[in-house]
Biopython code that builds the backbone (N, CA, C, O; Angstrom):
import numpy as np
from Bio.PDB.StructureBuilder import StructureBuilder

atoms = [
    (1, "VAL", "N", (7.235, -16.301, -5.282)),
    (1, "VAL", "CA", (6.611, -16.800, -6.623)),
    (1, "VAL", "C", (5.066, -17.219, -6.724)),
    (1, "VAL", "O", (4.590, -18.030, -5.930)),
    (2, "VAL", "N", (4.485, -16.763, -7.506)),
    (2, "VAL", "CA", (3.147, -16.883, -7.612)),
    (2, "VAL", "C", (2.747, -17.907, -8.463)),
    (2, "VAL", "O", (3.292, -17.944, -9.566)),
    (3, "ARG", "N", (1.710, -18.947, -8.123)),
    (3, "ARG", "CA", (1.691, -20.103, -8.766)),
    (3, "ARG", "C", (0.230, -20.103, -8.888)),
    (3, "ARG", "O", (-0.490, -19.846, -7.923)),
    (4, "CYS", "N", (-0.307, -20.437, -10.265)),
    (4, "CYS", "CA", (-1.790, -20.716, -10.340)),
    (4, "CYS", "C", (-2.393, -21.889, -9.644)),
    (4, "CYS", "O", (-1.921, -23.023, -9.570)),
    (5, "PRO", "N", (-3.485, -21.449, -9.158)),
    (5, "PRO", "CA", (-3.916, -22.407, -7.919)),
    (5, "PRO", "C", (-4.811, -23.409, -9.096)),
    (5, "PRO", "O", (-4.979, -24.558, -8.687)),
    (6, "ARG", "N", (-5.318, -23.156, -10.304)),
    (6, "ARG", "CA", (-5.777, -24.334, -10.929)),
    (6, "ARG", "C", (-4.554, -25.402, -11.684)),
    (6, "ARG", "O", (-4.620, -26.630, -11.633)),
    (7, "CYS", "N", (-3.918, -24.950, -12.085)),
    (7, "CYS", "CA", (-3.011, -25.620, -12.975)),
    (7, "CYS", "C", (-1.275, -25.766, -12.366)),
    (7, "CYS", "O", (-0.410, -26.473, -12.884)),
    (8, "GLY", "N", (-1.132, -25.005, -11.316)),
    (8, "GLY", "CA", (0.278, -24.799, -10.855)),
    (8, "GLY", "C", (1.352, -24.191, -11.417)),
    (8, "GLY", "O", (2.417, -24.227, -10.801)),
    (9, "TYR", "N", (1.261, -23.435, -12.853)),
    (9, "TYR", "CA", (1.988, -22.942, -13.472)),
    (9, "TYR", "C", (2.626, -21.819, -12.686)),
    (9, "TYR", "O", (1.855, -21.134, -12.013)),
    (10, "ASP", "N", (3.832, -21.541, -12.666)),
    (10, "ASP", "CA", (4.190, -20.047, -12.158)),
    (10, "ASP", "C", (4.782, -19.000, -12.795)),
    (10, "ASP", "O", (5.676, -18.302, -12.317)),
    (11, "GLU", "N", (4.173, -18.861, -14.118)),
    (11, "GLU", "CA", (4.165, -17.696, -14.848)),
    (11, "GLU", "C", (2.948, -17.123, -14.766)),
    (11, "GLU", "O", (2.010, -17.673, -15.342)),
    (12, "VAL", "N", (2.749, -15.938, -14.051)),
    (12, "VAL", "CA", (1.408, -15.195, -14.370)),
    (12, "VAL", "C", (1.585, -13.720, -14.454)),
    (12, "VAL", "O", (2.596, -13.069, -14.191)),
    (13, "TYR", "N", (0.469, -13.324, -14.849)),
    (13, "TYR", "CA", (0.651, -11.600, -15.183)),
    (13, "TYR", "C", (-0.223, -11.189, -14.171)),
    (13, "TYR", "O", (-1.044, -12.010, -13.761)),
    (14, "TYR", "N", (-0.189, -10.004, -13.673)),
    (14, "TYR", "CA", (-0.951, -9.215, -12.866)),
    (14, "TYR", "C", (-0.844, -7.765, -13.037)),
    (14, "TYR", "O", (0.118, -7.089, -13.401)),
    (15, "TRP", "N", (-2.067, -7.417, -12.688)),
    (15, "TRP", "CA", (-2.636, -5.963, -12.573)),
    (15, "TRP", "C", (-3.440, -5.325, -11.576)),
    (15, "TRP", "O", (-4.312, -5.994, -11.021)),
    (16, "GLU", "N", (-3.261, -4.085, -11.262)),
    (16, "GLU", "CA", (-3.999, -3.900, -9.725)),
    (16, "GLU", "C", (-5.110, -2.821, -10.262)),
    (16, "GLU", "O", (-4.842, -1.935, -11.074)),
    (17, "VAL", "N", (-6.481, -3.050, -9.645)),
    (17, "VAL", "CA", (-7.487, -2.074, -9.706)),
    (17, "VAL", "C", (-7.865, -1.560, -8.521)),
    (17, "VAL", "O", (-7.424, -2.138, -7.528)),
    (18, "GLN", "N", (-8.673, -0.482, -8.336)),
    (18, "GLN", "CA", (-8.895, 0.284, -7.148)),
    (18, "GLN", "C", (-10.390, 0.058, -7.417)),
    (18, "GLN", "O", (-11.121, 0.822, -8.048)),
    (19, "THR", "N", (-10.800, -1.324, -6.735)),
    (19, "THR", "CA", (-12.234, -1.651, -6.948)),
    (19, "THR", "C", (-13.309, -0.876, -5.566)),
    (19, "THR", "O", (-14.533, -0.743, -5.582)),
    (20, "ARG", "N", (-12.487, -0.535, -4.642)),
    (20, "ARG", "CA", (-13.166, -0.328, -3.353)),
    (20, "ARG", "C", (-12.967, 1.377, -3.254)),
    (20, "ARG", "O", (-12.760, 2.177, -4.167)),
    (21, "ALA", "N", (-13.097, 1.586, -1.932)),
    (21, "ALA", "CA", (-12.994, 3.160, -1.722)),
    (21, "ALA", "C", (-11.593, 3.304, -1.952)),
    (21, "ALA", "O", (-10.820, 2.346, -1.961)),
    (22, "ALA", "N", (-11.137, 4.906, -2.202)),
    (22, "ALA", "CA", (-9.947, 5.305, -2.373)),
    (22, "ALA", "C", (-8.993, 5.345, -1.548)),
    (22, "ALA", "O", (-7.839, 5.637, -1.863)),
    (23, "ASP", "N", (-9.433, 5.013, -0.233)),
    (23, "ASP", "CA", (-8.639, 5.170, 1.271)),
    (23, "ASP", "C", (-8.314, 3.553, 1.407)),
    (23, "ASP", "O", (-7.495, 3.046, 2.173)),
    (24, "GLU", "N", (-9.097, 2.938, 0.546)),
    (24, "GLU", "CA", (-8.707, 1.084, 0.893)),
    (24, "GLU", "C", (-7.541, 0.907, -0.106)),
    (24, "GLU", "O", (-7.243, 1.623, -1.062)),
    (25, "PRO", "N", (-6.924, -0.277, 0.369)),
    (25, "PRO", "CA", (-5.927, -0.768, -0.830)),
    (25, "PRO", "C", (-6.450, -1.467, -1.901)),
    (25, "PRO", "O", (-7.616, -1.862, -1.893)),
    (26, "THR", "N", (-5.512, -1.699, -3.041)),
    (26, "THR", "CA", (-6.284, -1.952, -4.454)),
    (26, "THR", "C", (-6.245, -3.444, -4.337)),
    (26, "THR", "O", (-5.492, -4.015, -3.548)),
    (27, "THR", "N", (-7.148, -4.119, -5.212)),
    (27, "THR", "CA", (-7.241, -5.529, -5.602)),
    (27, "THR", "C", (-6.302, -5.718, -6.737)),
    (27, "THR", "O", (-6.145, -4.984, -7.713)),
    (28, "ARG", "N", (-5.729, -6.785, -6.451)),
    (28, "ARG", "CA", (-4.502, -7.418, -7.487)),
    (28, "ARG", "C", (-5.255, -8.576, -8.247)),
    (28, "ARG", "O", (-5.951, -9.433, -7.704)),
    (29, "PHE", "N", (-4.980, -8.448, -9.697)),
    (29, "PHE", "CA", (-5.789, -9.679, -10.376)),
    (29, "PHE", "C", (-4.548, -10.365, -10.884)),
    (29, "PHE", "O", (-3.461, -9.811, -11.049)),
    (30, "PHE", "N", (-4.801, -11.518, -11.093)),
    (30, "PHE", "CA", (-3.568, -12.451, -11.551)),
    (30, "PHE", "C", (-4.527, -13.126, -12.745)),
    (30, "PHE", "O", (-5.754, -13.185, -12.833)),
    (31, "LYS", "N", (-3.368, -13.655, -13.710)),
    (31, "LYS", "CA", (-3.733, -14.261, -14.903)),
    (31, "LYS", "C", (-2.676, -15.272, -15.177)),
    (31, "LYS", "O", (-1.497, -14.925, -15.247)),
    (32, "CYS", "N", (-3.087, -16.644, -15.353)),
    (32, "CYS", "CA", (-2.212, -17.603, -15.618)),
    (32, "CYS", "C", (-1.854, -17.415, -17.314)),
    (32, "CYS", "O", (-2.640, -17.199, -18.237)),
    (33, "ALA", "N", (-0.543, -17.563, -17.336)),
    (33, "ALA", "CA", (-0.190, -17.641, -18.677)),
    (33, "ALA", "C", (-0.138, -19.125, -19.561)),
    (33, "ALA", "O", (0.286, -19.386, -20.687)),
    (34, "ARG", "N", (-0.578, -19.699, -18.826)),
    (34, "ARG", "CA", (-0.942, -21.360, -19.349)),
    (34, "ARG", "C", (-2.186, -21.442, -19.961)),
    (34, "ARG", "O", (-2.476, -21.576, -21.150)),
    (35, "CYS", "N", (-3.107, -21.307, -18.631)),
    (35, "CYS", "CA", (-4.414, -22.011, -18.764)),
    (35, "CYS", "C", (-5.541, -20.784, -18.751)),
    (35, "CYS", "O", (-6.733, -21.057, -18.892)),
    (36, "GLY", "N", (-5.105, -19.486, -18.580)),
    (36, "GLY", "CA", (-5.829, -18.213, -18.787)),
    (36, "GLY", "C", (-6.797, -18.003, -17.441)),
    (36, "GLY", "O", (-7.642, -17.109, -17.481)),
    (37, "TYR", "N", (-6.671, -18.805, -16.295)),
    (37, "TYR", "CA", (-7.475, -18.654, -15.183)),
    (37, "TYR", "C", (-6.836, -17.385, -14.571)),
    (37, "TYR", "O", (-5.677, -17.098, -14.273)),
    (38, "VAL", "N", (-8.042, -16.716, -14.493)),
    (38, "VAL", "CA", (-7.995, -15.306, -13.420)),
    (38, "VAL", "C", (-8.668, -15.606, -11.804)),
    (38, "VAL", "O", (-9.604, -16.304, -11.413)),
    (39, "TRP", "N", (-7.738, -14.755, -11.153)),
    (39, "TRP", "CA", (-8.054, -14.562, -9.518)),
    (39, "TRP", "C", (-7.882, -13.413, -9.353)),
    (39, "TRP", "O", (-7.498, -12.612, -10.205)),
    (40, "ARG", "N", (-8.193, -13.163, -8.049)),
    (40, "ARG", "CA", (-7.881, -11.930, -7.555)),
    (40, "ARG", "C", (-7.184, -12.037, -5.997)),
    (40, "ARG", "O", (-7.358, -13.019, -5.274)),
    (41, "GLU", "N", (-6.515, -11.068, -5.681)),
    (41, "GLU", "CA", (-6.471, -10.999, -4.147)),
    (41, "GLU", "C", (-6.364, -9.535, -3.686)),
    (41, "GLU", "O", (-5.983, -8.622, -4.420)),
    (42, "TYR", "N", (-6.736, -9.397, -2.403)),
    (42, "TYR", "CA", (-6.977, -8.285, -1.970)),
    (42, "TYR", "C", (-5.534, -7.922, -1.082)),
    (42, "TYR", "O", (-4.732, -8.765, -0.681)),
    (43, "GLU", "N", (-5.447, -6.577, -0.911)),
    (43, "GLU", "CA", (-4.233, -6.322, -0.107)),
    (43, "GLU", "C", (-4.560, -6.464, 1.322)),
    (43, "GLU", "O", (-3.689, -6.293, 2.175)),
]
sb = StructureBuilder()
sb.init_structure("model")
sb.init_model(0)
sb.init_chain("A")
sb.init_seg("    ")
for serial, (resi, resn, name, xyz) in enumerate(atoms, 1):
    if name == "N":
        sb.init_residue(resn, " ", resi, " ")
    sb.init_atom(name, np.array(xyz, "f"), 0.0, 1.0, " ", f" {name:<3s}", serial, name[0])
structure = sb.get_structure()
């Protein structure tokens, strides 16, 4: 379960974007359904 680091809500949306070189993993962006906070995680 992914929780928002700002408000702790556990309903988040995510999408993946290739932000670096094609041979590197994608970056996953998350957005909280409650407060709208956006953060990212690298694979």
